[in-house]
N, C-alpha and C positions, 0 to 999 in steps of 0.2 A: 505454598506449592510454588513448584519452579515455574518457569514461562512455560516450559515445556509441557509439563502437566495442565496448566491452564489452559495451555491453546489444544490441547486433546481434547480438556474435559468441556471445551465450547463447541466440540464437533469438527475442529479442522482435522483435515486428514493430509497429511505426509507422502509424498510417492516420490520414485526416482522419477528424474528427466534424464532425458537422452540428450548428448550436447546437440546445439543448433547452430544456425547461421550466424548469431550473437550469443554472447554470455550472457546471462539471466543475473547473475551475481558474482562477481569477482572479488579478490580478496586482494586487499592492496596496503602493506604491511599492518596495522592493527583493524584496518576497518575491511567493512564489507559494503560494498557499493551497487545497488542493484539496478537492472536495467528498467526503463518504466514498463508497466505491467496493464494494459487494457480489460476494464470490465467485460463480462459477456456480455451484459446489455449494451444495446446498440441506439442512438437516437441523441435530442439536441435539447438540453436545458432550457425550459424556455419556450419548446416550440415542442408539447408534448409529453416530455418528460418531467414529473412534477420533480422537488426538492427531497420528497424523501425517498421516491425510486434513485435519486441519484446517490442520496447517503447510501444505501444499500449497496449501489454499484461500486462507491470507492471502496465501500466495507470488501468486498469482492476481491477488489484491487490489493486490497492490504495482505489479503489471505492467500493470494496468489502470490504476494510478494516475498511472505512468511516460508511459501513453501521450498521457490527457491533459495532464500536464505539456507534451509534446513540441510539443503543437498549441498551447498559450499561449505558449511561448518559442522553441519552432523547433528544439531540440537538448535534449540534458543536460546537456550541456558548460557550464562556468561555474556550477553551483550547488552549493550545501550541504546536506544534508537537515537540518532543525533538529527537529523534533517530528514523531511515526506517535502516532496514536492508533488502539488497535485494538479493536475490540466483538466480541465472542465470543459466538453463539445458544449457551446451555448452560444444563445443568440445576443447583439449588442447592449440588448437591454435588460440583462438575466443580471443581478448583483449577488446572488446568494453562494456565491462558488465556495467561500469559507464555510456555509453550510453542508455543501455536499462533501467536501473532504472532512469534513469530521466525522465523516465515517469510517475513514481509512486511521486517524486520529483516537477514536473512540476505540478500535480494535486493539488497536498497539498501546494504548493505556490500560486495558482490560487484562493485556498479556504481560505487559512489563512495568504495570505500576504507575498512574498518573503523576506521584509524586516524587517518583525515581526513575529508574532506567526508561522511563516510557515518556518520560516528558521531554519534547525535541521540540527544534526549529523547525517552521514550515512556511511552505508557501502557497496559496491556492489562486491559481489563474484561468481566466478566462479563453478559450481558443476558439477560431471560427470552425474547424473541422480536428478531427483525429484519425489515426489510421484506422483502417477497417471500420469508421460510421462508430467506435464506440464513444460510450455517454462519459465516460473517464478514464483517463492514463494517471498512474502514480506510480513516483520511483523514491527509493528510499537509501539513506547511508544508517549504518551500525556502528559502533565501534565494539570492538569484541575487547572485554575489559582481563585485565592482566592478571 
């Protein structure tokens, strides 16, 4: 099954996006670089939002990124995930940012393969706040394979 087929089998929907204030995914050479995509879920990890909820919020961010990548490239096929940056709206004593951002990484592993094109470098960081009060924000870099 191709990455595009796998994503669709997981229920991901791909819809056309109208250009906005910022480019949600830009091509530079053989790379696709996404803007940060925020979760629909609002709140702060460690203060009312549980790690498992944050995991789902990060997965939501990755799904939004994939829609932007699809808009820029026309398909998820022929791509390799290079880097993921995950930002978690969290309290100062919350230490499970990596477990939250696993939600994004796990979705990318499911679609592109954990031991192949989905195997990526990653950072998971805590922030005192995120735009719109989002619980999570994620950005990613993809390589367009030759």
